[in-house]
N, C-alpha and C positions, 0 to 999 in steps of 0.2 A: 482662739483655740478654747475647747474644753480642758477645764482642770477642775480639780476638787474644790468644794466651798472653803475649805480650811485656808488655801493658796491666796484666795481673797480676803477672807475675813481676817486671818490673823493678822495681815498688814493693815486692816482697818482699825482692828483693837489695837495695835502697837502705836499707830498713829492718830488714832482718836476721831475717825470719821465713820459716817455711815454709808451702807451700799443698798440701794433699792433691790428687792427681790420680787420682779414683776410677773404676775400669773398670766398664762395665756391660754385660749382655747381655739386658735384656727391661725392660718398662715398671716392674716392681717395683723393681727396682734403682736406676734412674733417679728414680724418684718419692722413694725413701729419701733419695738423696744431695742432691737439692734441698731437701728438707724439713729435713734436716739443716743445710745452709747457712742457710736461712731462719731456724732458731730459734738459731744460734749468731752471725748476722751475719757469715758469712765468705765471701770470694771463693772461687771454685770453678774446678776443672777436671775436665770429664768427658772419659772418653777410651774409646774403641772400636778394639780389635784388627781386623786383617784378618779373623781369624776370627769375631768377633762381628759383623762387616758382612757376612759371607756369610751367618750364621744369621738376622739379622734383615732384611737388604737395606738398601742405603745410604740410600734415600729415606726409609725408616722410622726410621734412626739420626738422620739430620740432622732430620727431621720432629718426632720426639718432642722433641729437644733444644730446636728452636725454640718448641715449644709450651709446655715448662716455663720457658725464658728468658722468654718473654711473660708467663706467669703470676708470675713474681717478676722484675719488670723492675730491681727494686733490687739483685740479686744479679749482680756482674759475673761473667760464665762463659765461658770458652774450650770449644769442642768440638775435641778433641785425636785426631789418628790416632796411635794406639800401635804402633809398630814397623812402620811402613811399609818393604816389603822393595825398593821399587824406585821409581823416578821416576814410572813410570806410576800405581802405586798411590797416591802423594802427589798426583799430579795429578787423579785421579779423585775424591780426597776432597775437594781444595780447590774443584773445579767444583760439587761436590754441595752445599758450604757449610761444610766445616770451616773453623774459623778459626785453627787450628794443627796441625802435622804432624810426626811424627818420621820421619825417615829413617834407618833403621838398616843402614848399610852396613859395620859394624864386623867382619864375618866376611871382609871383603876386606882387601887391603893398605893400609897407611896412604895411599899415593897415590890408590888406587881410591876409599877412602872419602872422600877429600878432594874428588876429582873429582865424584863422584855427587851428593854433599851439596853442592856449590856450584851443580851444575846444578839441584837441588830449590829451593836458596835463591833463586837468581835467579828462578825461575818463581814461587815464592810470595810474594817480597816486592814482585814488579809487580801482586801482587793484594792486598796488605795481609795476608798470611797469615805467622805466625811459623812458625819452623823449628827444630826438636830434633835432634841427632845424636848418636851414641856414639862414645866411644873407650874401647878395651879390650874384654872379652868376658866377659860373666857366665855361670856355670855355670847349668843347669837347663833348663826348657823355655821357648822363647820362640813361644808359638802353634803347638805341634807341632813345633817345629824344635829339636833336642836338642843342647845344649852340653855336652861332657864336660870333666874336669878338665883334661886335656892341650891343649884348645884354648881354656880360658880364660885370660885375663891381665890384669893391671892396668894401667892408663892410665899412659902416659909424659908427666909434665908439660909437658916441653919440647915434645914433639910436640903437645900440648894447646895451646899457645900458639901456634905455627904453624898448626894447623888452624883455630882461631878467627880468626886474621887474616885467612887465605887465603879461607875460605869464608864468612865474616860471618854465621855461625849465630848465632842468637838465644840458646839456651840449649843446655848440652851436659852429658850423662850420662857421668860418668868412672866406669870400673870401680874399685872401691877395696874389693871383696872381697864384696859381698853375690852373692846368686844368686836365680833365681826359683823360684818354689813354695814349697812347706812344708818343705822339708828343706835349710836355707841354709849350717849348719856342721855340719862333723864331729865337731869338738871344742868348745871353749870358742870363743864369739863373738868375732869379732876382725875390725875394719876399720880401714884403714889411713887414719888421719885428718892424718897428716902429710901425705901424699901429697894429700889434699884441700885442705889449706891450700895448698900450693903451687900445685896448678891453679886456685884460686880467684885467688891472687894473680897468677898469670901472666896469666890469662885476664880476669878482672873482669867477668862476664857470670853470670846466674843459672845455678846447676847443678842438676842432676837425681840423685835417687837410685832407681835401679831396685831390684827385689828387695826392698822396703822393708816388706813386711807382717811384722808383730809376733808374730801367734798369741797374743793375750793370754790369760791364764791362765782366765780365766772363759769367753771363747770357747772354748779347748781342752776345759774340763771339760764345757761344754754339750754340743758334738760327742761327745766320749766316751760322756756320760751317754745320748746319742740311739741309742748302739750303733754310731758309728763309730770309725774306726781311725786314729789318727796317729801311730803308733809311729816313733820315731827324727825327729820334726819338731822343728826349731828356727826360731825367728823372730828378727827384729833386735830386741833389747831396746829399752824405751822410752827409756832413757837414752842409748843409741846414736843414735837418731833426734834426739834433742835435741842431742847433741854434732855431730851432722852438720849441723844446721840451724845451729848456732854457727859451725861450719867453712864455712860457704858454700853448704849445699844449699838450693835454695828450692822445689823442686817434688818430691814426694815420692809415689811411685808405690805405689797400693794395691788389690789386687786379691782375693790369696788370703783374708786376713781376711774379707772380705766373703762370699766364697763358702761359706766356713766356717761363719760365723755363720747364713747363711740357710738352708743344708742342714740344720743341726741342729735348727733350729725344724720345718722342714718333716718332717722324720724322727719328731720327737716327736708330732707331730699324728697322721701314720699309726700310730705303735706305740700311741697312746693309745686308737684308735678304727679298726679295719680296714674298716669299713663307712661311714668318711667319704670323700665325692667332692665335698665343696663347695669349689672351690679358694680360695674367700676364707678358709676357716677355716685352709687351709696356708699363705697367703701374708701374711696380716695379722700372726701373729707373726713370720714370717719378715723382714718390712720392719722390725719395731721392733726386733728383734735388729741388723739392719744400721744403723740409725740410731744405734743406741748406741755401736757401732764408730765410725761417721763422727764423732760428734759429741765423743768422747773423742779422736780422732787431731787434730781440727780445734783444740781447745784445748790438745793437747799440742805441736802445730808452731807454735802461736802467730798462728794465721789468724783466730782468733774475736774478733769486734768490730772487724775490720778493714775494714767496708765504710764 
């Protein structure tokens, strides 16, 4: 059933585990996500970015999520707007049926971010919808918006304390060194876990890790074997994800890993038979690969068997 993000993440916050938040852009991705949650008995957050909403249409996004939630009524699931860029975007998502939204005003000044976030929180809370915000700035691509190194910055824990108190936001994404996409680290992977611990201590709310795709070795190899190119890509190591959960992260965003796993299998079918045009022959192995990634991630983060 569809529930607010708070209902899922407060339990994770209180019991010290992480819940995967998986992006989708089509029926096949969403089907894979729900089937994975069913197989390992995990609560679930499914999320769509503004780009995904533009691609599918907001009615289709909400309609598919509701249909799958009805099919799997035992799974607590939140439908989350990922990286909403404005009050209007969040308002539209809430009115369409999203049960959780992110307002990302992190590119504004601290004061502007606080003001915009508070406006979204006031509107969302009056309708039983939870809100996520971001402090600091991640490198990479946020739905076609490029953030380069000079604009990226880590969260200030004291500012996080003030921000949460003033806005009453439900969960916070603090920038601690990750980035969006497949190219997260120039050298050895490094995240600021001390900063994370301080933010958790001062805010005492569920925290979110953006840019958390790991690009597991088996997924990387599958993509390369299919003819793909991932030169220079670096994901967040599994032990870093587990350490982040121990440090207070409760929502872990995952998108890139799913895309890579999906496309690798589609490309393999195309490579093996250039006369094949039955879409089911392409998408069935792709969905299986995505499910493997998701079930592994749910077990790693500790959300398996938490229903």
